[in-house]
C-alpha positions in Angstrom: 0.0 -0.1 -0.5 1.2 3.2 -1.1 -1.9 5.9 -0.6 0.0 9.3 -1.3 2.9 9.1 -4.0 4.2 12.5 -3.0 2.9 15.8 -1.3 3.2 19.2 -3.4 2.1 21.1 0.2 0.6 20.6 3.4 -2.6 20.7 1.7 -2.4 18.9 -1.7 -0.8 15.5 -2.3 -0.5 13.3 -5.4 -2.7 9.8 -4.8 -1.7 6.5 -5.9 -5.5 6.0 -6.7 -6.1 9.0 -8.7 -2.8 8.4 -11.0 -3.6 4.9 -11.9 -6.6 5.7 -12.5 -5.9 8.3 -15.1 -2.8 5.4 -16.3 -6.0 3.4 -17.3 -7.9 5.3 -18.5 -5.0 6.6 -21.2 -4.3 3.2 -22.2 -8.1 2.5 -22.3 -7.3 5.5 -24.8 -5.0 4.5 -27.2 -6.2 0.9 -27.2 -9.9 1.8 -28.1 -8.1 4.3 -30.5 -6.0 2.0 -32.4 -9.6 -0.8 -32.7 -11.2 2.0 -33.6 -9.0 2.8 -36.7 -8.7 -0.8 -37.7 -12.8 -1.0 -37.6 -13.1 1.8 -39.9 -14.4 4.4 -37.0 -12.9 8.1 -36.7 -10.3 8.2 -33.6 -11.7 11.1 -32.6 -15.2 10.3 -32.5 -14.2 7.6 -30.0 -12.3 10.0 -28.1 -14.6 12.8 -27.3 -17.2 9.1 -26.6 -14.3 8.4 -23.5 -13.8 11.3 -22.2 -17.9 12.0 -21.6 -18.5 8.4 -20.6 -15.2 9.1 -18.4 -16.7 12.1 -16.7 -20.3 10.0 -16.4 -18.8 7.0 -14.9 -16.9 9.2 -12.1 -20.5 11.0 -11.4 -22.3 8.0 -11.5 -19.8 5.9 -9.6 -19.5 8.5 -6.9 -23.2 8.5 -6.6 -23.8 5.3 -5.7 -21.3 4.8 -3.4 -22.1 8.2 -1.4 -26.0 6.8 -1.3 -24.4 3.3 -0.2 -22.5 5.2 2.9 -25.0 7.9 3.5 -25.1 7.4 7.1 -21.2 8.8 7.0 -21.7 11.1 4.3 -24.8 13.2 6.0 -23.5 12.4 9.5 -23.3 16.7 10.6 -22.4 16.1 14.0 -19.2 13.7 12.9 -15.8 15.0 13.6 -14.4 17.0 10.7 -17.3 16.6 8.6 -17.8 18.6 5.4 -20.0 18.8 2.5 -16.5 18.6 0.4 -16.4 15.1 1.3 -19.0 14.3 -1.4 -16.9 15.0 -4.4 -13.2 13.9 -2.7 -12.8 11.1 -5.6 -9.1 11.7 -5.2 -9.3 9.8 -2.0 -10.9 6.2 -3.3 -14.6 5.5 -3.0 -15.8 4.6 -6.1 -18.7 1.9 -7.0 -18.0 0.2 -10.3 -21.2 -0.9 -11.2 -22.6 3.0 -11.1 -20.4 4.1 -12.9 -20.9 1.6 -15.8 -24.2 2.6 -16.0 -23.6 6.3 -15.8 -20.8 5.9 -18.5 -23.4 3.4 -21.1 -26.2 6.0 -20.3 -23.7 9.1 -22.1 -22.4 6.6 -24.3 -25.8 5.9 -25.9 -27.0 9.2 -26.2 -23.5 9.8 -28.2 -24.5 7.3 -30.8 -27.3 8.4 -31.0 -26.1 11.6 -32.2 -23.4 10.9 -33.8 -25.5 8.5 -35.5 -23.1 5.5 -34.7 -24.2 1.8 -34.6 -24.4 0.6 -31.0 -23.1 -3.1 -31.0 -20.3 -2.4 -33.3 -18.9 0.7 -31.2 -20.0 -1.0 -27.7 -17.2 -4.1 -29.2 -14.3 -1.6 -30.1 -14.9 -0.2 -26.0 -15.5 -3.0 -23.8 -11.6 -4.6 -24.2 -10.4 -0.9 -23.2 -12.6 -0.8 -20.5 -11.6 -4.1 -19.0 -8.1 -2.4 -19.4 -8.8 0.4 -17.5 -10.8 -1.0 -14.9 -7.7 -3.5 -14.4 -5.4 -0.3 -13.4 -8.3 0.9 -11.3 -8.1 -1.9 -9.1 -4.4 -1.4 -8.4 -5.1 1.9 -7.7 -7.5 0.1 -4.9 -4.9 -1.9 -3.4 -2.4 1.0 -3.5 -4.9 3.6 -0.9 -6.4 0.2 0.9 -10.0 0.1 -0.5 -11.9 -2.5 -1.8 -9.7 -5.4 0.7 -10.8 -8.7 1.5 -11.3 -11.0 4.2 -8.8 -12.1 6.8 -6.7 -15.5 6.0 -5.0 -17.2 8.5 -1.4 -16.3 9.5 1.1 -18.0 7.6 -0.4 -17.9 4.4 1.9 -17.0 1.5 -1.3 -15.0 -0.5 -2.1 -12.9 2.5 -1.7 -8.8 2.5 -0.6 -7.1 5.6 -2.0 -2.9 5.1 -0.3 -0.2 8.0 -2.1 -0.1 11.0 -3.9 3.3 9.6 -4.7 1.5 6.5 -8.6 1.9 5.5 -9.0 -2.2 6.7 -8.0 -1.7 10.2 -9.5 1.7 10.9 -12.8 1.7 13.1 -16.1 2.0 10.9 -19.8 1.4 12.7 -21.2 0.4 9.3 -18.4 -1.9 7.9 -19.7 -5.4 8.0 -16.4 -6.6 9.8 -14.3 -5.8 12.3 -10.3 -6.3 11.5 -7.8 -5.5 13.9 -4.6 -4.0 12.9 -1.9 -6.4 11.4 -4.2 -8.8 10.2 -3.2 -10.7 6.7 -6.4 -10.1 4.1 -7.0 -11.6 0.8 -5.8 -9.2 -1.9 -8.9 -9.0 -3.6 -7.7 -5.9 -5.4 -4.8 -7.9 -7.1 -6.7 -10.8 -7.7 -9.4 -8.5 -9.6 -6.8 -6.9 -11.6 -5.0 -10.0 -12.5 -8.7 -11.1 -13.9 -9.2 -8.0 -15.4 -6.4 -8.4 -17.7 -7.3 -11.5 -18.6 -10.3 -10.4 -19.5 -8.8 -7.9 -21.6 -6.6 -9.9 -23.7 -9.1 -12.6 -24.2 -12.0 -9.9 -25.8 -9.0 -8.1 -27.6 -8.4 -12.0 -29.3 -11.8 -12.5 -30.1 -12.3 -9.0 -31.4 -11.1 -10.5 -34.9 -13.3 -14.0 -34.7 -16.7 -12.8 -33.6 -19.3 -13.5 -36.5 -21.7 -10.7 -35.4 -21.6 -7.5 -33.8 -22.3 -7.1 -29.9 -20.7 -10.6 -29.1 -17.4 -8.6 -27.4 -19.3 -6.7 -25.6 -21.7 -9.8 -24.7 -18.7 -12.2 -23.9 -17.5 -8.8 -21.8 -20.7 -9.0 -19.5 -20.8 -12.8 -18.7 -16.7 -12.8 -17.8 -17.0 -9.9 -16.0 -20.0 -10.3 -14.0 -18.5 -14.1 -13.1 -15.5 -12.7 -12.5 -17.1 -10.2 -9.7 -19.4 -12.5 -8.1 -16.9 -15.3 -7.4 -14.2 -12.4 -6.1 -17.0 -10.7 -3.8 -16.7 -14.0 -1.5 -13.7 -12.9 -0.6 -14.1 -9.3 -0.3 -14.2 -8.0 3.6 -16.0 -4.3 2.9 -19.0 -5.1 1.3 -21.0 -7.5 3.7 -21.1 -10.0 6.6 -20.0 -13.2 5.9 -22.7 -15.7 4.6 -24.6 -13.0 2.9 -24.7 -11.8 -0.6 -23.2 -8.4 -2.0 -25.3 -5.9 -3.1 -22.5 -6.2 -6.5 -23.1 -9.9 -6.5 -27.2 -9.2 -7.1 -26.4 -6.8 -9.6 -23.6 -9.4 -11.0 -26.6 -12.1 -11.9 -28.3 -9.4 -13.4 -25.2 -8.3 -15.6 -25.1 -11.9 -16.7 -28.6 -12.5 -17.5 -28.7 -10.1 -19.7 -24.8 -11.0 -21.3 -26.6 -14.3 -21.6 -29.3 -13.2 -23.3 -27.9 -10.9 -25.7 -25.5 -13.6 -26.8 -28.4 -15.7 -27.2 -30.0 -13.2 -29.3 -26.8 -12.9 -31.4 -26.6 -16.2 -32.2 -30.3 -17.0 -33.5 -32.0 -14.6 -34.8 -28.8 -11.0 -35.0 -27.3 -11.0 -38.9 -23.9 -10.8 -39.5 -21.7 -7.8 -38.8 -23.3 -4.6 -39.8 -22.0 -1.1 -41.1 -20.2 1.0 -37.9 -22.8 3.9 -39.6 -26.0 3.9 -39.5 
């Protein structure tokens, strides 16, 4: 864990979470522009979509996070409370599925405005989404959020954070009380590895799909499965023995991906032009 990379002044610091998120976005944008050029799209149009989708994703993910932790953010009697806590995203606190919904809504609106076919463009974007998300999970690890459940002492894969890290801080709303020094499942790094693998799979499949939308459907199937499994090892989202909110959403996302894949295989035509 290395939350703060360096300080510019007493009031301004560069956080590793924000740096990794920016690296992820730039890597995702580079790949999306390269793939768009090969698919016959104008790269600048993809850049416009990615930038607006990023902004909408940040807003959507932060709104969901704040709603999930409303007792903390709106408790005006809390020591150090500030209304500006709502926008301190550089300290972490983003929910991926909220960001996905926000980014998807804006992307669909832009595709309609630019008169681009939805599924072919989403096929161009979804591998980059997995790539950017993979870097973001590294940022989660460096920040200390999205941590895992405790593992037995001596486990080679156990991760011990500093005593003042998020997993060990007292939080009355947290599902677990974890003593400082307890080794935890490195769920952030597991998710990052999984997402890099999903990116590679989607990139390889991109050139072999027979119908537009298959890459998008495959992403929905792969990521929802990955997230559902990893959630069992998360220590910050739900009490042991219970299903987390993300797992219920993952079930719905998997159903959407399966329905889309079945429809594409049975009813959809072969690849369609990107322009209407």
